[in-house]
Backbone as CSV, one residue per row, in Angstrom:
resi,resn,N_x,N_y,N_z,CA_x,CA_y,CA_z,C_x,C_y,C_z
1,MET,-19.148,11.224,-10.528,-18.952,12.295,-9.549,-17.463,12.481,-9.294
2,PRO,-16.949,13.719,-9.354,-15.508,13.935,-9.140,-15.091,13.573,-7.725
3,ASP,-13.839,13.134,-7.590,-13.381,12.731,-6.259,-12.785,13.887,-5.470
4,PHE,-12.653,15.062,-6.076,-12.226,16.264,-5.363,-13.220,17.389,-5.645
5,LEU,-13.218,18.378,-4.766,-13.922,19.620,-5.013,-12.890,20.658,-5.428
6,PHE,-13.309,21.643,-6.192,-12.369,22.623,-6.722,-12.718,24.014,-6.205
7,GLY,-11.693,24.687,-5.667,-11.887,26.005,-5.098,-10.996,27.043,-5.751
8,LEU,-11.422,28.293,-5.647,-10.633,29.422,-6.149,-10.163,30.246,-4.967
9,ASN,-8.848,30.278,-4.778,-8.259,31.216,-3.821,-8.195,32.571,-4.523
10,THR,-8.766,33.591,-3.893,-8.972,34.851,-4.613,-7.702,35.642,-4.863
11,SER,-6.567,35.209,-4.317,-5.300,35.833,-4.700,-5.024,35.654,-6.187
12,THR,-5.613,34.629,-6.772,-5.369,34.302,-8.179,-5.889,35.384,-9.112
13,ILE,-6.922,36.114,-8.699,-7.546,37.104,-9.594,-7.506,38.518,-9.003
14,GLN,-6.432,38.836,-8.309,-6.220,40.243,-7.950,-6.102,41.031,-9.250
15,PRO,-6.453,42.299,-9.264,-6.991,43.123,-8.177,-8.515,43.293,-8.239
16,ALA,-9.242,42.273,-8.654,-10.701,42.362,-8.693,-11.260,42.647,-7.307
17,GLY,-12.411,43.298,-7.238,-13.053,43.586,-5.973,-13.660,42.333,-5.357
18,LEU,-14.003,42.423,-4.085,-14.496,41.271,-3.349,-15.723,40.650,-4.006
19,MET,-16.724,41.463,-4.301,-17.944,40.920,-4.877,-17.707,40.354,-6.280
20,ASP,-16.795,40.958,-7.024,-16.444,40.418,-8.334,-15.763,39.065,-8.199
21,LYS,-14.945,38.916,-7.171,-14.269,37.636,-6.953,-15.279,36.531,-6.672
22,ILE,-16.282,36.844,-5.863,-17.328,35.866,-5.569,-18.092,35.509,-6.845
23,ARG,-18.443,36.530,-7.613,-19.166,36.301,-8.863,-18.343,35.451,-9.822
24,VAL,-17.068,35.781,-9.967,-16.200,35.053,-10.895,-16.079,33.590,-10.490
25,ALA,-15.884,33.334,-9.198,-15.755,31.946,-8.740,-16.995,31.143,-9.096
26,SER,-18.142,31.756,-8.926,-19.401,31.076,-9.237,-19.565,30.875,-10.743
27,GLU,-19.371,31.936,-11.510,-19.581,31.852,-12.956,-18.579,30.913,-13.633
28,ALA,-17.383,30.819,-13.074,-16.370,29.943,-13.670,-16.639,28.474,-13.366
29,GLY,-17.491,28.209,-12.373,-17.860,26.824,-12.096,-17.181,26.175,-10.917
30,TYR,-16.582,26.967,-10.037,-15.921,26.403,-8.856,-16.945,25.947,-7.819
31,ASP,-16.542,24.958,-7.039,-17.370,24.490,-5.924,-17.198,25.353,-4.686
32,ALA,-16.024,25.965,-4.543,-15.669,26.627,-3.295,-14.838,27.876,-3.564
33,ILE,-14.707,28.698,-2.544,-13.905,29.924,-2.626,-13.093,30.079,-1.351
34,GLU,-11.866,30.536,-1.499,-11.017,30.905,-0.361,-10.818,32.411,-0.401
35,LEU,-11.510,33.100,0.476,-11.373,34.555,0.554,-10.152,34.937,1.369
36,TRP,-9.685,36.152,1.126,-8.639,36.749,1.958,-9.306,37.717,2.932
37,ALA,-9.004,37.551,4.219,-9.619,38.396,5.249,-9.415,39.886,4.989
38,PRO,-8.235,40.338,4.547,-8.068,41.779,4.293,-9.044,42.321,3.256
39,ASP,-9.411,41.508,2.272,-10.398,41.945,1.282,-11.747,42.197,1.938
40,VAL,-12.133,41.292,2.829,-13.414,41.432,3.520,-13.383,42.635,4.453
41,GLU,-12.286,42.792,5.173,-12.148,43.921,6.098,-12.224,45.247,5.357
42,ALA,-11.553,45.328,4.215,-11.578,46.561,3.421,-12.986,46.849,2.922
43,TYR,-13.690,45.817,2.522,-15.071,45.973,2.029,-15.977,46.533,3.124
44,VAL,-15.808,46.026,4.340,-16.622,46.502,5.465,-16.234,47.928,5.842
45,GLU,-14.938,48.237,5.795,-14.475,49.588,6.128,-15.017,50.626,5.151
46,GLU,-15.391,50.193,3.954,-15.982,51.104,2.966,-17.465,51.378,3.235
47,GLY,-17.991,50.802,4.305,-19.383,51.035,4.681,-20.331,49.915,4.319
48,ASN,-19.809,48.803,3.825,-20.640,47.663,3.468,-20.774,46.714,4.660
49,SER,-21.623,45.718,4.533,-21.889,44.825,5.662,-21.453,43.398,5.377
50,LEU,-21.121,42.681,6.444,-20.790,41.272,6.321,-21.992,40.468,5.835
51,SER,-23.187,40.913,6.214,-24.383,40.180,5.788,-24.526,40.203,4.268
52,ASP,-24.084,41.304,3.630,-24.115,41.368,2.167,-23.147,40.345,1.555
53,VAL,-21.981,40.218,2.183,-20.997,39.248,1.691,-21.534,37.837,1.873
54,ARG,-22.121,37.574,3.040,-22.685,36.243,3.304,-23.780,35.911,2.288
55,LYS,-24.626,36.874,1.998,-25.699,36.635,1.032,-25.137,36.335,-0.348
56,ALA,-24.116,37.079,-0.746,-23.514,36.843,-2.060,-22.916,35.438,-2.139
57,LEU,-22.267,35.011,-1.068,-21.687,33.666,-1.031,-22.776,32.600,-1.056
58,ASP,-23.828,32.820,-0.284,-24.936,31.858,-0.258,-25.622,31.782,-1.614
59,ASP,-25.875,32.956,-2.199,-26.550,32.981,-3.499,-25.710,32.299,-4.578
60,ALA,-24.390,32.421,-4.451,-23.485,31.799,-5.423,-23.341,30.294,-5.198
61,GLY,-23.777,29.819,-4.041,-23.678,28.392,-3.742,-22.265,27.905,-3.535
62,LEU,-21.384,28.789,-3.060,-19.976,28.447,-2.904,-19.672,27.934,-1.499
63,LEU,-18.986,26.815,-1.421,-18.477,26.321,-0.147,-17.373,27.254,0.333
64,ARG,-17.186,27.305,1.638,-16.160,28.161,2.237,-15.295,27.344,3.191
65,PRO,-14.413,26.517,2.627,-13.613,25.632,3.483,-12.532,26.353,4.266
66,SER,-12.127,27.537,3.791,-10.947,28.180,4.367,-10.946,29.669,4.048
67,MET,-10.259,30.421,4.892,-10.007,31.846,4.658,-8.540,32.113,5.005
68,ILE,-7.976,33.152,4.417,-6.584,33.535,4.614,-6.551,34.867,5.362
69,HIS,-5.818,35.083,6.436,-5.064,34.199,7.259,-4.817,34.853,8.617
70,LEU,-4.197,34.113,9.551,-3.800,34.637,10.863,-2.279,34.667,10.933
71,LYS,-1.734,35.727,11.529,-0.285,35.839,11.634,0.128,36.250,13.053
72,ASP,1.390,36.024,13.368,2.033,36.452,14.620,1.433,35.829,15.874
73,TRP,0.591,34.820,15.746,0.049,34.121,16.921,1.137,33.357,17.670
74,HIS,2.310,33.252,17.063,3.453,32.549,17.640,4.572,33.522,18.018
75,HIS,4.300,34.823,18.046,5.358,35.815,18.281,5.994,35.591,19.658
76,PRO,7.329,35.640,19.756,7.978,35.399,21.049,7.735,36.487,22.086
77,ASP,7.422,37.699,21.621,7.119,38.786,22.553,5.667,38.659,23.012
78,ALA,5.472,38.576,24.327,4.137,38.310,24.873,3.132,39.387,24.487
79,ALA,3.547,40.653,24.509,2.621,41.745,24.186,2.203,41.678,22.718
80,LYS,3.169,41.426,21.844,2.843,41.345,20.422,1.994,40.114,20.121
81,ARG,2.275,39.019,20.847,1.453,37.831,20.650,0.026,38.086,21.118
82,SER,-0.127,38.811,22.207,-1.458,39.152,22.703,-2.215,40.000,21.679
83,GLU,-1.539,40.954,21.050,-2.164,41.768,20.000,-2.586,40.892,18.826
84,ALA,-1.725,39.943,18.479,-2.032,39.057,17.361,-3.249,38.185,17.664
85,LEU,-3.380,37.755,18.900,-4.531,36.926,19.261,-5.821,37.736,19.256
86,GLU,-5.735,39.016,19.608,-6.925,39.870,19.505,-7.319,40.070,18.045
87,ALA,-6.321,40.258,17.194,-6.601,40.362,15.757,-7.185,39.056,15.233
88,ALA,-6.686,37.929,15.763,-7.221,36.629,15.363,-8.690,36.505,15.751
89,ARG,-9.045,36.992,16.923,-10.454,36.951,17.346,-11.345,37.695,16.352
90,ARG,-10.889,38.854,15.911,-11.691,39.640,14.979,-11.881,38.897,13.661
91,ARG,-10.811,38.259,13.192,-10.924,37.532,11.925,-11.726,36.239,12.090
92,LEU,-11.627,35.620,13.239,-12.443,34.441,13.495,-13.929,34.800,13.515
93,GLU,-14.240,35.966,14.054,-15.628,36.425,14.078,-16.137,36.667,12.654
94,ILE,-15.288,37.280,11.823,-15.656,37.491,10.420,-15.903,36.147,9.737
95,ALA,-14.979,35.220,9.943,-15.109,33.910,9.312,-16.394,33.209,9.759
96,LYS,-16.703,33.312,11.039,-17.940,32.705,11.542,-19.155,33.324,10.864
97,GLU,-19.173,34.650,10.754,-20.308,35.339,10.132,-20.488,34.929,8.671
98,LEU,-19.387,34.585,8.022,-19.442,34.232,6.595,-19.607,32.734,6.366
99,GLY,-19.667,31.952,7.432,-19.835,30.516,7.272,-18.598,29.797,6.803
100,VAL,-17.433,30.319,7.181,-16.154,29.715,6.807,-15.789,28.639,7.828
101,ALA,-15.280,27.519,7.364,-14.973,26.403,8.254,-13.638,26.571,8.972
102,ARG,-12.619,27.026,8.240,-11.271,27.119,8.814,-10.577,28.388,8.328
103,ILE,-9.536,28.764,9.067,-8.751,29.934,8.684,-7.277,29.574,8.775
104,VAL,-6.523,29.927,7.774,-5.108,29.542,7.697,-4.294,30.287,8.747
105,ALA,-3.471,29.533,9.462,-2.566,30.090,10.471,-1.145,29.986,9.934
106,GLY,-0.586,31.126,9.528,0.746,31.141,8.936,1.827,30.830,9.956
107,PRO,2.912,30.170,9.539,3.967,29.767,10.461,4.970,30.887,10.709
108,PRO,5.820,30.713,11.711,6.881,31.699,11.930,8.010,31.531,10.920
109,HIS,8.737,32.604,10.725,10.008,32.527,10.009,11.106,32.428,11.067
110,GLY,12.280,32.013,10.659,13.359,31.860,11.617,13.367,30.479,12.239
111,ASP,14.414,30.201,13.003,14.614,28.882,13.618,13.946,28.861,14.993
112,VAL,12.629,28.749,14.997,11.847,28.755,16.227,11.643,27.318,16.684
113,GLU,11.637,27.095,17.988,11.451,25.753,18.526,10.089,25.190,18.099
114,THR,10.118,23.966,17.611,8.885,23.326,17.165,7.892,23.184,18.306
115,ALA,8.386,22.836,19.494,7.503,22.663,20.652,6.807,23.970,21.013
116,TRP,7.524,25.085,20.877,6.927,26.394,21.159,5.806,26.704,20.163
117,VAL,6.062,26.451,18.893,5.049,26.700,17.874,3.827,25.811,18.103
118,ALA,4.064,24.566,18.467,2.954,23.655,18.748,2.133,24.150,19.937
119,ASP,2.801,24.637,20.967,2.085,25.149,22.133,1.255,26.378,21.764
120,CYS,1.828,27.264,20.972,1.094,28.460,20.531,-0.085,28.077,19.643
121,TYR,0.117,27.082,18.793,-0.973,26.635,17.918,-2.107,26.031,18.750
122,ARG,-1.743,25.282,19.791,-2.768,24.719,20.673,-3.578,25.841,21.328
123,GLN,-2.901,26.886,21.784,-3.594,28.022,22.389,-4.528,28.698,21.379
124,LEU,-4.065,28.790,20.136,-4.881,29.399,19.092,-6.142,28.564,18.841
125,LEU,-5.992,27.260,18.823,-7.144,26.378,18.644,-8.125,26.503,19.809
126,GLU,-7.588,26.622,21.010,-8.462,26.768,22.175,-9.227,28.081,22.115
127,LEU,-8.567,29.141,21.679,-9.239,30.428,21.502,-10.337,30.311,20.434
128,ALA,-10.057,29.570,19.375,-10.989,29.463,18.251,-12.240,28.670,18.595
129,ALA,-12.206,27.915,19.681,-13.367,27.100,20.060,-14.606,27.962,20.290
130,ASP,-14.414,29.201,20.702,-15.542,30.109,20.923,-16.274,30.429,19.624
131,TYR,-15.596,30.255,18.496,-16.156,30.634,17.196,-16.483,29.417,16.327
132,GLU,-15.907,28.275,16.674,-16.057,27.045,15.886,-15.585,27.247,14.448
133,VAL,-14.576,28.086,14.305,-13.824,28.246,13.057,-12.396,27.883,13.417
134,TRP,-11.867,26.830,12.818,-10.638,26.251,13.327,-9.419,26.667,12.508
135,PRO,-8.394,27.250,13.149,-7.156,27.579,12.442,-6.473,26.322,11.899
136,SER,-5.970,26.429,10.687,-5.284,25.331,10.023,-3.823,25.722,9.810
137,PHE,-2.906,24.907,10.290,-1.480,25.237,10.248,-0.946,25.169,8.820
138,GLU,-0.226,26.218,8.442,0.365,26.305,7.111,1.881,26.294,7.213
139,TYR,2.514,25.659,6.255,3.970,25.716,6.111,4.280,26.517,4.851
140,LEU,5.461,27.138,4.809,5.837,27.990,3.684,7.188,27.549,3.149
141,GLY,7.250,27.232,1.874,8.469,26.684,1.299,9.674,27.585,1.364
142,PHE,9.451,28.895,1.578,10.575,29.829,1.673,10.888,30.208,3.113
143,ALA,10.195,29.599,4.090,10.514,29.841,5.496,11.814,29.121,5.847
144,GLU,12.423,29.530,6.958,13.693,28.924,7.341,13.507,27.503,7.851
145,LYS,12.486,27.282,8.649,12.308,25.975,9.281,10.972,25.326,8.926
146,PHE,9.880,26.063,9.065,8.552,25.484,8.865,8.160,25.581,7.387
147,LYS,8.889,24.785,6.589,8.790,24.915,5.137,8.392,23.620,4.429
148,THR,8.163,22.554,5.194,7.829,21.283,4.569,6.615,20.649,5.235
149,LEU,5.994,19.755,4.507,4.825,19.050,5.009,5.166,18.206,6.232
150,ASP,6.345,17.607,6.257,6.676,16.744,7.387,6.874,17.533,8.681
151,ILE,7.421,18.755,8.612,7.557,19.554,9.839,6.179,20.039,10.293
152,ALA,5.294,20.316,9.345,3.927,20.685,9.722,3.228,19.519,10.423
153,TRP,3.433,18.326,9.933,2.842,17.142,10.555,3.414,16.913,11.948
154,GLU,4.683,17.223,12.134,5.288,17.123,13.472,4.613,18.090,14.436
155,VAL,4.310,19.307,13.969,3.584,20.270,14.802,2.243,19.686,15.229
156,LEU,1.513,19.108,14.292,0.203,18.545,14.617,0.310,17.395,15.611
157,ARG,1.327,16.572,15.462,1.490,15.461,16.408,1.746,15.983,17.821
158,LEU,2.523,17.054,17.919,2.802,17.632,19.238,1.567,18.311,19.827
159,VAL,0.775,18.934,18.990,-0.422,19.634,19.458,-1.452,18.647,20.008
160,ASP,-1.668,17.553,19.270,-2.611,16.518,19.692,-3.974,17.105,20.036
161,HIS,-4.508,17.894,19.098,-5.818,18.518,19.281,-6.750,17.988,18.193
162,PRO,-7.988,17.657,18.522,-8.877,17.032,17.518,-9.181,17.909,16.312
163,GLN,-9.012,19.230,16.430,-9.309,20.126,15.320,-8.057,20.650,14.625
164,ALA,-6.891,20.122,14.973,-5.656,20.562,14.327,-5.561,19.982,12.921
165,THR,-5.322,20.844,11.948,-5.200,20.414,10.556,-4.056,21.152,9.873
166,ILE,-3.720,20.680,8.687,-2.677,21.284,7.855,-3.311,21.831,6.581
167,THR,-2.865,23.019,6.177,-3.155,23.516,4.838,-1.983,23.107,3.955
168,ALA,-2.214,22.131,3.105,-1.147,21.622,2.240,-1.034,22.486,0.985
169,ASP,0.100,22.370,0.291,0.337,23.227,-0.871,1.388,22.584,-1.762
170,ALA,1.025,22.300,-3.006,1.939,21.631,-3.927,3.195,22.469,-4.189
171,TRP,3.011,23.784,-4.387,4.171,24.634,-4.672,5.082,24.742,-3.461
172,HIS,4.527,24.878,-2.265,5.364,24.932,-1.061,6.102,23.619,-0.841
173,ASP,5.458,22.486,-1.181,6.158,21.201,-1.100,7.402,21.220,-1.974
174,TYR,7.241,21.741,-3.176,8.360,21.811,-4.122,9.396,22.825,-3.667
175,ARG,8.957,24.029,-3.346,9.871,25.111,-2.975,10.654,24.785,-1.710
176,GLY,10.019,24.128,-0.753,10.685,23.795,0.505,11.618,22.610,0.411
177,GLY,11.545,21.861,-0.687,12.455,20.735,-0.905,12.012,19.445,-0.246
178,GLY,10.870,19.455,0.433,10.432,18.261,1.140,9.567,17.336,0.319
179,GLY,9.000,17.858,-0.763,8.108,17.043,-1.569,6.830,16.696,-0.827
180,SER,6.076,15.787,-1.400,4.772,15.426,-0.838,4.755,14.042,-0.201
181,ALA,5.917,13.441,0.009,5.964,12.074,0.530,5.234,11.939,1.863
182,ALA,5.290,12.985,2.697,4.671,12.919,4.021,3.159,12.770,3.961
183,LEU,2.558,13.047,2.809,1.107,12.877,2.679,0.672,11.473,3.070
184,ASP,1.497,10.487,2.759,1.130,9.104,3.019,0.984,8.800,4.504
185,GLN,1.536,9.675,5.378,1.449,9.458,6.819,0.249,10.153,7.450
186,ILE,-0.394,11.055,6.723,-1.348,11.979,7.327,-2.781,11.508,7.090
187,PRO,-3.560,11.335,8.153,-4.976,10.991,7.961,-5.685,12.089,7.176
188,PRO,-6.608,11.727,6.295,-7.236,12.732,5.433,-7.963,13.825,6.198
189,GLU,-8.511,13.503,7.360,-9.233,14.511,8.133,-8.303,15.561,8.732
190,ARG,-6.996,15.313,8.652,-6.020,16.283,9.152,-5.557,17.252,8.068
191,ILE,-6.088,17.131,6.876,-5.767,18.059,5.790,-7.009,18.890,5.520
192,SER,-6.908,20.185,5.733,-8.097,21.019,5.585,-8.366,21.369,4.126
193,THR,-7.347,21.840,3.442,-7.439,22.261,2.042,-6.075,22.015,1.402
194,VAL,-6.055,21.783,0.120,-4.787,21.632,-0.603,-4.701,22.726,-1.654
195,HIS,-3.700,23.587,-1.535,-3.485,24.617,-2.547,-2.854,23.970,-3.775
196,TRP,-3.478,24.226,-4.907,-3.112,23.540,-6.163,-2.462,24.555,-7.089
197,ASP,-1.178,24.382,-7.333,-0.375,25.354,-8.074,0.847,24.639,-8.621
198,ASP,1.585,25.303,-9.473,2.722,24.656,-10.124,3.938,25.582,-10.064
199,ALA,5.103,25.004,-10.345,6.374,25.724,-10.264,7.013,25.810,-11.645
200,PRO,7.475,26.998,-12.034,8.067,27.150,-13.372,9.376,26.387,-13.497
201,ALA,9.676,25.996,-14.728,10.896,25.234,-14.991,12.124,26.123,-15.142
202,ASP,11.930,27.416,-15.425,13.056,28.272,-15.798,13.630,29.075,-14.638
203,ILE,13.181,28.832,-13.407,13.721,29.512,-12.237,14.178,28.449,-11.238
204,PRO,15.421,28.494,-10.760,15.876,27.501,-9.784,14.937,27.424,-8.581
205,ARG,14.710,26.211,-8.107,13.752,25.997,-7.028,13.985,26.923,-5.839
206,GLU,15.252,27.037,-5.408,15.574,27.813,-4.210,15.376,29.314,-4.401
207,GLN,15.234,29.761,-5.646,15.062,31.182,-5.930,13.617,31.567,-6.203
208,GLN,12.725,30.605,-6.230,11.339,30.912,-6.571,10.626,31.630,-5.426
209,ALA,9.724,32.530,-5.809,8.910,33.278,-4.858,7.450,33.173,-5.279
210,ASP,6.550,33.625,-4.405,5.118,33.500,-4.677,4.708,33.964,-6.083
211,PRO,5.186,35.127,-6.556,4.738,35.592,-7.871,5.160,34.705,-9.035
212,ASP,6.064,33.755,-8.784,6.544,32.881,-9.851,5.621,31.694,-10.103
213,ARG,4.677,31.444,-9.226,3.796,30.292,-9.394,3.062,30.363,-10.743
214,VAL,2.848,29.192,-11.329,2.159,29.133,-12.617,0.951,28.199,-12.513
215,MET,0.142,28.225,-13.555,-1.060,27.397,-13.621,-0.706,25.906,-13.492
216,PRO,-1.580,25.142,-12.871,-1.368,23.688,-12.810,-1.159,23.100,-14.205
217,GLY,-0.112,22.289,-14.300,0.197,21.670,-15.582,1.158,22.465,-16.430
218,ASP,1.428,23.723,-16.041,2.356,24.557,-16.814,3.770,24.529,-16.234
219,GLY,3.993,23.727,-15.202,5.289,23.703,-14.541,5.840,22.293,-14.392
220,VAL,6.682,22.122,-13.375,7.453,20.886,-13.237,6.939,19.951,-12.151
221,ILE,5.915,20.341,-11.412,5.409,19.502,-10.329,4.504,18.409,-10.904
222,ASP,4.689,17.198,-10.400,3.859,16.071,-10.847,2.552,16.090,-10.053
223,LEU,1.634,16.937,-10.477,0.377,17.104,-9.748,-0.509,15.864,-9.852
224,ALA,-0.423,15.146,-10.941,-1.200,13.912,-11.070,-0.793,12.905,-10.000
225,ALA,0.506,12.836,-9.725,0.992,11.908,-8.694,0.498,12.342,-7.308
226,ILE,0.488,13.654,-7.051,-0.012,14.142,-5.768,-1.500,13.860,-5.640
227,ALA,-2.247,14.050,-6.723,-3.677,13.729,-6.691,-3.887,12.259,-6.350
228,ASN,-3.059,11.384,-6.896,-3.189,9.967,-6.589,-2.818,9.665,-5.143
229,GLN,-1.832,10.376,-4.610,-1.515,10.231,-3.186,-2.724,10.611,-2.327
230,LEU,-3.338,11.727,-2.668,-4.509,12.174,-1.917,-5.631,11.142,-2.000
231,ARG,-5.813,10.548,-3.143,-6.822,9.495,-3.276,-6.481,8.305,-2.387
232,ARG,-5.209,7.921,-2.366,-4.810,6.743,-1.575,-5.086,6.933,-0.092
233,ILE,-4.882,8.141,0.414,-5.109,8.354,1.843,-6.575,8.670,2.146
234,GLY,-7.393,8.827,1.100,-8.820,9.040,1.308,-9.247,10.484,1.387
235,PHE,-8.401,11.406,0.920,-8.778,12.820,0.921,-9.686,13.102,-0.270
236,SER,-10.830,13.722,-0.011,-11.763,14.057,-1.092,-12.292,15.480,-0.921
237,GLY,-11.463,16.340,-0.311,-11.873,17.708,-0.033,-11.547,18.663,-1.159
238,VAL,-11.251,19.905,-0.787,-11.087,20.991,-1.752,-9.629,21.161,-2.171
239,LEU,-9.416,21.186,-3.476,-8.165,21.652,-4.061,-8.409,23.099,-4.467
240,SER,-7.566,24.004,-3.989,-7.805,25.433,-4.183,-6.688,26.049,-5.023
241,LEU,-7.082,26.685,-6.121,-6.112,27.325,-7.020,-5.585,28.599,-6.365
242,GLU,-4.302,28.570,-5.960,-3.712,29.729,-5.275,-2.480,30.200,-6.039
243,LEU,-2.662,31.285,-6.796,-1.574,31.872,-7.563,-1.423,33.341,-7.181
244,PHE,-0.211,33.854,-7.337,0.084,35.263,-7.055,0.808,35.902,-8.229
245,ASN,0.578,35.359,-9.392,1.341,35.748,-10.572,0.743,37.008,-11.204
246,PRO,1.486,38.118,-11.234,0.941,39.366,-11.778,0.576,39.288,-13.255
247,THR,1.132,38.303,-13.958,0.749,38.111,-15.359,-0.732,37.784,-15.465
248,TYR,-1.219,36.975,-14.537,-2.644,36.630,-14.542,-3.498,37.801,-14.077
249,TRP,-2.969,38.610,-13.185,-3.728,39.755,-12.669,-4.025,40.775,-13.770
250,GLU,-3.212,40.783,-14.817,-3.412,41.726,-15.924,-4.490,41.248,-16.898
251,GLN,-4.953,40.025,-16.733,-5.913,39.437,-17.656,-7.331,39.496,-17.087
252,ASP,-8.301,39.130,-17.909,-9.692,39.125,-17.459,-9.868,38.082,-16.354
253,PRO,-10.367,38.488,-15.181,-10.456,37.553,-14.054,-11.274,36.301,-14.351
254,LEU,-12.380,36.464,-15.069,-13.214,35.307,-15.360,-12.495,34.324,-16.276
255,GLU,-11.761,34.831,-17.257,-11.039,33.942,-18.167,-9.913,33.222,-17.427
256,VAL,-9.245,33.941,-16.520,-8.187,33.317,-15.711,-8.777,32.203,-14.853
257,ALA,-9.904,32.496,-14.214,-10.535,31.513,-13.335,-10.992,30.285,-14.126
258,LYS,-11.570,30.504,-15.290,-12.019,29.383,-16.123,-10.834,28.521,-16.561
259,LEU,-9.764,29.184,-16.984,-8.578,28.450,-17.409,-7.992,27.656,-16.245
260,GLY,-7.943,28.296,-15.069,-7.409,27.616,-13.894,-8.187,26.370,-13.545
261,LEU,-9.512,26.447,-13.598,-10.335,25.283,-13.281,-10.124,24.169,-14.308
262,LYS,-10.038,24.541,-15.567,-9.788,23.547,-16.610,-8.458,22.833,-16.371
263,LYS,-7.433,23.593,-16.009,-6.124,23.013,-15.795,-6.070,22.184,-14.512
264,MET,-6.795,22.619,-13.484,-6.874,21.822,-12.266,-7.449,20.439,-12.563
265,LYS,-8.576,20.446,-13.280,-9.240,19.175,-13.588,-8.358,18.282,-14.467
266,ALA,-7.615,18.892,-15.383,-6.732,18.117,-16.256,-5.604,17.463,-15.459
267,THR,-5.002,18.200,-14.526,-3.890,17.622,-13.763,-4.374,16.534,-12.818
268,VAL,-5.558,16.715,-12.264,-6.124,15.692,-11.374,-6.409,14.416,-12.166
269,ALA,-6.822,14.594,-13.410,-7.115,13.443,-14.270,-5.863,12.865,-14.924
270,GLY,-4.717,13.515,-14.695,-3.468,13.043,-15.286,-3.323,13.350,-16.750
271,GLN,-3.994,14.425,-17.202,-3.979,14.747,-18.622,-3.091,15.927,-18.980
272,ALA,-2.462,16.564,-17.999,-1.666,17.768,-18.281,-0.397,17.405,-19.043
């Protein structure tokens, strides 16, 4: 039995439609899927129902550990933050209807006080209690401050909430310069999902952007070592393939998804 579950973040196979993404994840052999909320919202705005999406997910047998994402819940302007929290409620309701466990909460850009972000995250978690879909704090390697795993862990320590978790990401660890060393400090139940991706060798680290991400094993990140770190701390959850590379978007979504799963399993096994 594998020690990790494998998920497909649907950004990897843009611009396929929502139902095609669900079908592809299932046919390619993934255990789980990470949907993007805007895809679901657009599908409903076209006159379709959430119940149809839920049925497709159930029929496909796909776990739903996470959905992408909530933003501006930390905005310094009270009115804009209030608007963001109302938008968060709507997405939390969607996630609940679809049987999603957690939803990614994106961090602020700029040099924002860590204590302020922790307080806002605590408020977001308290709001989410009504839905029992828990926001998971994300760090971004290209953000000014909240760009490493260790700063994300500091946020969680300040929040001190039983449902506070981190969405980890191999590429963001690399891009942010912090690496994955902080994993050894984090209890496994505090990691909701791990985005599994790689960084190209031909672009300087500080210049890389989301579209530059490559398939696991095709870049410079030691994913086998990260997999072993996750094993040491007892994490056995979902590794989710999250790519934004337009080169893959031009290819057949099912073939991309199949290749991604093969490469994920190879890097976890240390065979890449």
